N, C-alpha and C positions, 0 to 999 in steps of 0.2 A: 505494500499500500506507499501511497506517496504523501505530502504531508499534507494536502489540499484533504484528501478524507479521514486522515485523522482530525484536522482541525473542525471538520463537521461533524464526524463520531462525538468530539469533546465538547462541540457546542450543543448537539442533540440532548447529551447525556447530562449537561450541564445544566441546560432548560426542563427536562424532565425533574429531575431534584429540586429547584428553584420551584416547578410548579407542585412538587408533592409539601414542601416547605409551608410555601405560599397557604395551601389547601390545610394543612395541621394548623397553623396558625390560626387562622379565621376559624376554624374549629373551636377548637380553645378558647378563643378571647373571643369570640364574637356570639357564644352562646347566651342565650336570651336570661337575663336574670330579673326575676320580679323583685321591684323595689319592696320597700316594707307595707306587708300586709297586715293592717292593724284590722281587729274583729271591734265591731261596734256590738256591745251587749245588748243583747232584745229585751223586751219588758222581764222576763225571769231571768236575764243573763246567762244564757246558754252559749257557752263557746263552739261555733261550729264553720266546717269551710265552708261551705255553704252561705253563709253571713258575710264573707270577707268585704271588705270595702278597701279601695287605696286612695291615700288623698296625694298631693304634690309634698305638704309640709312633712307628714309622715315619713313620704320617700326620701329623704334626706337624712331621717336618724338609723335608717338600718336597711341592710342591704342582703338579703336572702333568697333562696330557691325553696319550695316544697315540689318533687319531684315525684311523679308516682312511681310506684316498683315494676318490676320486670313480671311478667307471669302470675304468681299468687304472692309476690314480696307487697309490702307495707310501704305506705309512703314517707318519703324522707325528708329531713329538714338540712339544707348543705348553708352554709353559711364561711367564708374564707376557706380554708381549707377541714374544716369539721364538720362531720355528717353523722348525723344522731337517726338512726333509723326505728322504724314502728310509732311515729308520731301519729296521737290521737287527739290531741288539741293542742294549742296557742293563741296567745295572746301577747300581741307585740303595746307595751307601755312605758317611758321614759325613758327611750333609747336601750331596752330589755325585750329579750321574747322568754317569756314563760311560758312552760312548752309541759307536756305528758307524753310517754313512752308507754308503750306496752310490753307485755311480757313474752307474746310469741315469739318475738325474734331477734329477744334482746335483754335489756337490763327495765325492769319497769320503775318509773320515777316521776319524781315532778322536780324541774330544771331550772335553771337562769341562763340566760346566755347574753352577755355584753355585747351590744353591737357593736362598737366601736374597736374593740380587742378582738373578739371572738372565743373570749374563754367562755367557757362555761362551768355549773357546779352545780351538783343536786345538791336541792334543798328537801327535798322530801324522800326519805327509802323508802324500799318494800321492807316489809314484816314478816312476811311469809313465803315458804318455799313447800309447794306441793305439787307432787306427780312428778312431771319431768320438766318442769322450768328451776333452774339451777340458779339463776339471778333472783327466783323470788316470783310468785304466782299472783300479787298484786295487782289489781287494775285502777287505773286513775284517771279521770276527766275533769278539766277544770271548768270552771263554771264560770268565774269570776275574779279577777284582781284591781285591788282598790289601794291606791297609792294614797297613805295617811299625810294628809296635809301638814305641811312645815318640816317633814322628815325623811329620813330615809328606809322608812319603813314599808311594808305591802302586806294587805291581808289577800290573801290566798284562798276561794273557794271552789272544793272541787268534791266531786262526786268519788268514793271508796269502794271498791270489792276486796274482801281479801284471796278470791281464789275463781279464776277467770272462769273456768271448766263448770262454777258452781252459779255465775253471775245468770239472773232472770235480764236480757237486757230490754227487753220493753218496759220492765218498771224499775230500772237503772237511775235514772235521772228523777229520785225518789227523796223526801228529807231525810229520811232514812239512812239513808245512804251520804249524806252531804257531811263535810269536815272542813274545819278551816285550820289555817297555817299562818303563823304571821313570819314575815323573813326582813332581817333588818340586815342593813349593810351597814360596813365599819366606815367611818368617813375619816 
């Protein structure tokens, strides 16, 4: 082969590599991200994915995605490099995401994520291990989160069941299953 054929071959190879690099970069950096999804409480205070609303003011507070799972997998919450699986409920308030996760695909808990640093912390832990649930069989669903005026404290109302296999989900959101937890941040 002469120099012209090598030059053309190198140009074609370089072009293919450049195209693949541009496509890969566009795929990873061009993924659609949802801005803050703020759940407005209904009169009953129930937090659900169906009642989400997005406002421009809130979108500056937090940037995360809720992704549907593949096949039988549950929804996941993604913020920065943090991925939480089996998200049942979440509420964004004061640049924080309060969330609950289920026991089927991971660790049941109620936690809080700081939207700025993407750091998360468990604030309500599971109490029971029944059957095949290694991290706990507890089931949590956040009803509402209220920030106490003039403080860095939040009151979290949530529904609770000790064993997910024995919960009657038609009647789960009853007053008998409602609990309250006060979360305070250190300043």
